[in-house]
N, C-alpha and C positions, 0 to 999 in steps of 0.2 A: 687178370691182375687191377684191380682200385686201393687206390691212394686217394687218402682222407686229405683236403683242403687242409684241413687246419690238422695237429694231431691231437686235440681237445675242441669238439666242435662249440663252438661260441652261442651261448644265450644268449638276446639282446632283448634286453627286463625294457620295457615298452615306458617312457617318459609321462608325466605328465602333463595333461592342457594341449591331446593329439587328435580328440576330433573324432579316436576309435573309443569308444568304450565295450568292450565286449562283443554285444548284440549293436553296435549302434555303427554305424558306420556315418562320418559327413563326405558329399556328393566334393567340397568344396574345395576338402584336406585333398585327395584324392587328384582332383585335378590339378593343381597347384604344382602337390607331387609329380606328376606325369611330367608337367610342364619345366620345372626343375630338373628331369634323367635328361630329358629333351637338350637343355641347354647344357650337358655335360657332355650330349655330341656334338652339340656346333659349336664346340672347348677345342673339342678334341681331331675337328674335321682336319684330315694330311693332305696337302696337293703330291700327285706324282711326278714323279718327270714328262710331262705330254703327256700323258698318258690318262689325265684325269685324275679324279683322289678318293680317298676312302677314308678305312677304318683301317687298326692294328687290331689282332683280341692284345695284346697289347697298347690299353689308348692311348699310352707314352710314347710310343714307336713312330717314329714317324714315315714305315714307308707304309704303305697299305696293304693287304689281304681281300680278294674277294670276297670269300663266308663271310669277314669282317662287316665290309663296303655291303654286301646286301644284307645282312641282321639291320646296318644305322638305317639305309637306306628303308630297309620295310618299316622300322620304329613313327618313320616318320608320315610315309602314309598307311600304315593301320590306324597312328591318332587324328590321320584330319588333316594332321600341321603342313605347314609347305616350308623346302628346306632350297635354301636360297642355292647351293650346292650340286641338288639334283644330278642335272642334264651330266654333269663333271663324272661323277659316283659312276650313273650307266657308263658314260665314258669307259672308262675301269672295263668293267664284267665286262663287255665288249668284249674290248682288247688283252680280257686275260681267254676267254672263251678258245678250248682246242680246234688245232682243226688238222685233223688226220683223216686219211685213207682209212683209216683203220677205223670198221665202222662201232666197235670196242669205244674206242680213245672220242671218233670226233662228235664237236656240240659240247661235255662237262669241264668241267672244273677240275684244279689240283686247287691243291693242301702244299705248304712250302714245303712238310713231311712227308710228299705225297713222288717227291722225285717224278714231276712232271708231267704223274699219272691224273690222269680225269675219276673220281673216287666221290662218293653219291654222300658223304658228308659237305662237300664244298656243294655241288653238285644241285641237288635236293633242295637246299638255303634259295638259291640263288635264280632260280626254275619256280620253285614259290612267291621270291617277290615281285619277280616281275609277270606273272600271273595274276597276280594281288594289284600290282600297280598299272596293270592293262599297258604294258608295252610295248606285246609282239606289234602292233604296227608301226610303230617308230622308226626310221632308219637307221638311227645312229646305235640305237637299244642292238645284245646280246640278240643271236638268234634262237628264239624260244622255241619252234618247233625243233631241232638240230638237242638242243635240250630235253625232251618229251623224247624223242627217237632214244636219244644216249641213255633215262632212265629205264624205259623199257627192254632196253636189249644187252643190259646187265642185270633187271630179275635174275636171280635164279630160277634153278627148275620145282625149287621145292616150292617157287612163291612166295616167298622173302626177301631181302638182301643185306648184302652182303656189301667193305669197301666199294666193291667192282666184281662182276659176275664170276662167280668161281671160289669167293668167297664165301666162310661160314656166314651165314643168317646171325641175324643179332636184329634184340629189337627195341634198339634206340635208331639203327639205319634204315629199317622197315617203315617204319613209324615216319622219320626222316622223308620217303621214299613215294610213302600214300599223302603221303600231306599237302604234296609236290603235287602231285598226277590229280589228289580232286579235286582241285584247284586247276587243273590245265584240262581235264577230261574226265569224270567221277566216271562216266559207265562205258572207260576199254576195260575188257578184262582183267586186265594186270592189275585192275582195284580189288576187287574179286580177291582172283587170287592170292592178293596180297595181304587180306582182311580173310581169308579162310588159315592160313598162315596162323597167323597174327592170334587169333581166338579158336586155332583147331582142339587143339588140349588143355585148353582153361577149362573148371566145371566150376561146381556150386562151392565144392570141395576145397581145390587149388582153384581162387581166383585172381590171386595177380601172377604180374610179369615180371623177368628177371634179364639180367644180360641177356641172356639166348631163352631159349621154351624150360633146359631141361633145372635153370640157377634159380637161389631163392629169391622171391619178390625185391622189391624193391619200394619206397614208394616213389623214387625218380619213376622207373619205369612203369611201374602202375601209371598211374596219371598222366604220364604222357604215349599209353595204349588205350586210355581211355579220350584222352581230347583228341589222338585221333580215329577214332570208331566215332565220337562224339563230328566228326567232319563227312567220314567218308560213306555213315550208314545212319543220318538223322533223323532224329524221331525210333531209330528203333528199341527194342528195352524190350530185354530177354533175361530170367533165371542167371545166366549167367553175370551178364554183366551190371546188376544190382548188388549181385554178391561180392564184384570188384567196389563194385563205390562203394560198399558196409566194409570190405576191406581195409579201403583208401581211409576212409574218415577211423576203424579204428586204431587205425596205425599209425593215424597223420598224428604228431607231438608239432603242437605251434606253436611253444615254444623252440620250437628245434627248427634252423633253417635246411636239415638234409645237407650237407654241400659236401662232395667228396667227385672224386675222378674215375672215371673207367677207360680203360686205359686196355691194348690189343694191339695184338702186332697181325701186319696185311701181306701175305705170299702171292703176290696175286701172280706167279709161274708155278702154283704146286710147290709142298712145303720142303721139295728140296730144292729149290731153284730161288738164285737171286733174279734181282733184289729185295731184301725184309725187311720192313718200315714201321715203327711204329709211330700208331691213333694213337689219341686220346680223345673223351669227350668232357666233356667239364660238364655238371649236373646242379640242378637249383632244384629239389624236389616241392619246399615249403613254394612259390611260388607257380610251379609246376601244381600243383594238387589244387589252389586253389582256382586255377581259373578251370580243372578236375570237373570239382567241384558243384560251379557254377552248370554245369550241364548235366549233372544230378535228374534223371529224366522223373523224377516224387520228388525235385526240388532241394533247393542246396539247403542242407543242413546248417542252418544261423547259426546257434550260438559256437558252433564249430568252427565256419567258416570266418566270424569276424573276432574272430582270436587269430586268423590266422590270417588276415588281412589287419589284424591289429598290429602285429609285426610290421610289416609288409610296409606299412606306412610311418610304425613308428622311428624308425632310425632313418637321417641322413642317407640327400641321395650319395656318399660322396665316403659314406662310413665303410668302416675295415672287410668289416662283414657282410657286404651286400657288393663292392668294387674292388677289392685286393684281394689277391692267393699266395702260398710263401713259396720260395723262399724270401723274396725280399720285397714284399705289399704291394708290388707294382698293378699301375689300377687296369683292370678284367673288364673289354664290351661282355663279354659273360652273365656275368652278375650283375649285370646293369640291362642285357636284353634280358634274360627271364624276370624280372621285376619290372618291366617295361608292358611284359607282356602279359604279366596279371592283373596292372593297373587296364590295358587299355578294353582288357575282356570287363572288369567289373566297369569302366566310366559306358559301355553298349550297353549294362543291366534295364530291361524294359521299364514305359515308367519312371525313373527314377532322370529326373534334368541335372544344369550342374550343378547346382548349389542348395538340392535337396539333401534331404539326410534320411540312409536306412536304417530302420529298424529289427532288426535277425530277432523272430520269437523263434519257438521249437518248431512250427508251426504252419507258420505265418511269414511275412513282411510286409511291413507299414515302412510306407511313403511317408516323411513329412514334406510338408515344400514350403519352399525358400522364405515365406514373407511369416513363415510359423515356427522359423525352425529355432526360434532362441524359448518353445515355448514345449512345456514339462508333455509326453508322448501323452499322460490317464485326462488331461485338459485337454484332448483334441478327438476323444472318443466321445461320440453322441452318446446322449444323455436324454432318460425318460424327464417327457414335460411334465410337469407342476398339474397337479386337479385343479381342475377352474367351475367348484361348485357352481355357480349360474348357468358358463355355458350349459354343465348337467344338464340339471335341472329341465331351462328353455326343451334342450333337447328330448328331454324326454320325460317330461308334465302329462303328458297320456298316462305311463304306463305310470308314473309314481301315483298323479292321483289315483287311477284300478287298487295298487298296491295297497294304499290309505284306506278303500275302501272296503275289501276284503277284510283286512287289518280289524275297522270294527263292524264289522257284523259279525266276526267272528268270538270279535268282544262279548259282541250283544249276545251267542250263542251259550260261550265260557257262562257272563252272571247270567242267565236266565229271561235276560228281557226279554227276548222272543224266541222262535225256534228255529229246525235248519225251513225250514220251508220260506220263512220270510227270506235267511238268510239268501236264501239262490233268488227270490225273487229282486234281490237290493243288487243285484253283482251281476246280473244275465243282462241289465240296459247298460254299463258303466264297463261291458267287455264287448258288447256291439259296438258302442261310443272309439272306443281304446285302439280295437282292428279297423276300425273306414280308417281313423284317422292315422292308422302308421301304414295302413293302404295308401294313402292319398302319400301321403308326407315321401315316400321309396320315388314311386310315380317320377316328383315332382326334381327329387335328388337322385336318381340312380347311380352313381358313384358312390355313395353314402354306404 
């Protein structure tokens, strides 16, 4: 079941003077927006009662949740920014890790709606954060090895992942698990089985992904699958993958944030047994598509990517279109996270520094350095040097002299002043002298 985040998708108009002009990205604006988004996380951090602290996905609520806390810490870690409550957040995650004699439960994390049972929705995010933050050797960190084993044990026989072992495999959850395992151990056979499940039924005629393998493709799921495959199979390129990038580019509306909620029931003890709970995944397709298009093996589609990034940077950090969801407009970490993730990916683009300006052209990307950011792009392109007649004559005087002699001699023949025999006699000596001069000049200046 899919529930729209808004009864009618909001379209955000780009205000003037944003630093984004279709095919132009101001990196200074990107870093400023990134810092503003991180400040929102700093302002909404909440301590827990004696067990550290963190965030809940509704940022206005005081009690932290495990998944939201991992996302908040991951945002600072991926952006390379220090966070003063990092250790407290880590302690909260360690406190929430499940300990159980049951190998299918031990080492994972639950959500507030999963009745204390560990699920992929939380465990994969937290394991990915711990791997990126390199917390595996810290004594106060959660046990990453147990989290790793939980993900392996809860993989379905078909190679995909549901919320837990036995729940139907879903595209989004398989991507979450694969992204975590790729960070933990990219050579584990479970990664290859997951990639095979994700790509088995994809063809050039059916390149996109939906909520399940048989579902209609969506921008969000196709983008998330492409981001996952770019991490699990870096440098991989085939016709199916390129067709998926083409599908995403063709179906991405850069003026639409593609927001909706994917909901589904989880029945851990079979379809006829309780307990049964409902899970919800918040999808924000626009920032995910930006992250995916950056990884296109053929290069990012410049104009389309520029328009999408323009929408990401146009709104304020606390704008309803990015940080709120109905019915009561409470602030959501998910909207902030996906936008942050896309901005961090853009900030890592090679060759571009923090105050440069990127110009996305259809078949090229131009980096305008910060010291020349106020100059128009045509003024930065190399121009052909103006001709210098004096230098030309000084360099080729012997050839010019020979040419004048030949022209003069031909004129004498034309006016019957002398015959062809005299013509050849008049040009043989200058030709020999010119040849000797050119040979000597080239020996002296081999680089010319």
